[in-house]
N, C-alpha and C positions, 0 to 999 in steps of 0.2 A: 284542321290546325290548331283551333283553340282547344281541341280536348289532349292534344301533340302537347303547348305550351302548359297548361295546366301537372300534366304530367312530369313533363322538364320541371318545373318549380315543383311541386311535394317531390321527387329525388332529388333536388341539389337542397332543401331542409332535411330531408334525410340524414344527407350527408353530411352537412353543416353542425348536424342533431350528435351524428357517430361520433365529429373529430370533435366536437368540445367533450364529448363523454373520456374520449382516448385524453386527451391534455388532459384531462383532471385525474383520471386514474395513475397517468404517467406522473405525474404531482406528487398525489397522492404515496405512489411505491418513492421515488424519488427522497421524499422525507422522510417515511416511516425506516428508509435503508438507510438515511442518513444518520437518526437519530440512532439507528441499531451500530453503525460504527463507531459510535465515541469510544465506546469501551477498549473495540477493537483496535483499533488509533493509539489507543494507551498502553495495552498491553505492545501494540508492534514499538513503540516508542521505548518503552522500557525492555524488547528485545533489542535494537540496536543500541541501545547506553550497552548494555551485559557483552555486546559481540565491539565495542568501542572497546571498555575498558577490557577486554581479556586480548585483544589485539594488540594496547598499546603496551599491556602487562609484554609483549612477545617483542616487539616491535615499538620502537617509542616513539616514532615521529609516524604511525599508521595513523589513518584516518578513514572511519566507517561513514557511507552515504547509502541512503535507499535508488532503487533506482524501477524502473517499470511502472506497474499500475499503483501502487503508494507512494512513490512519488509524486506521480499526476493526480491522484483523487480520485481515480477509475477504480478501487478497489474492492471486493466485494468479502463478506462475513469468511468465506472459501477461497482465498486466498492467498500466495506466499507471499512470503516476507524477500525484492530480493535486496540482496547486502553488496556493496562493491568495496573491496579497500585496497587503500592509496596510499603511499607513502612508504611501502616494505623498500629495504634495501634487500644485497645478495649475501650476506652473510645469514647462511641458515640461521642461526642461534643467535642473534642478536644479544636477545635478554631473556634468556629462557624463565620461566617462571623456578621458584624450587623446588627440586626432585624432581625434575624434566630431564629428559635425556639430553646430553652436552651441558647441564646445568655447570658451574663449578660447586665443587664441595662448599659446604657449608663450614666454619672456621670454627676450628673445636676450642671450646670455653675452657 
């Protein structure tokens, strides 16, 4: 019985050491990932700003926002950028950019 107790305690020490090492490794991975994501998140913000500007150029009341892993902060460097566009009206060409199909002809100077 004493030998069994010794083995159980030794096993429990190994499991605790393994858990501590795993927690340390996970924390290191998350810290490294967070550092790597700073540039990615800036780039994704620039993409969202560009999409928002383009959408508002076509639909004056358009609002763009992120959803999915980028919104929740669970994104990885390989994640795509999920964007939802709201505030579109039913007019297919409410504010078409100059030269776009359906845009009014430019005034002659």
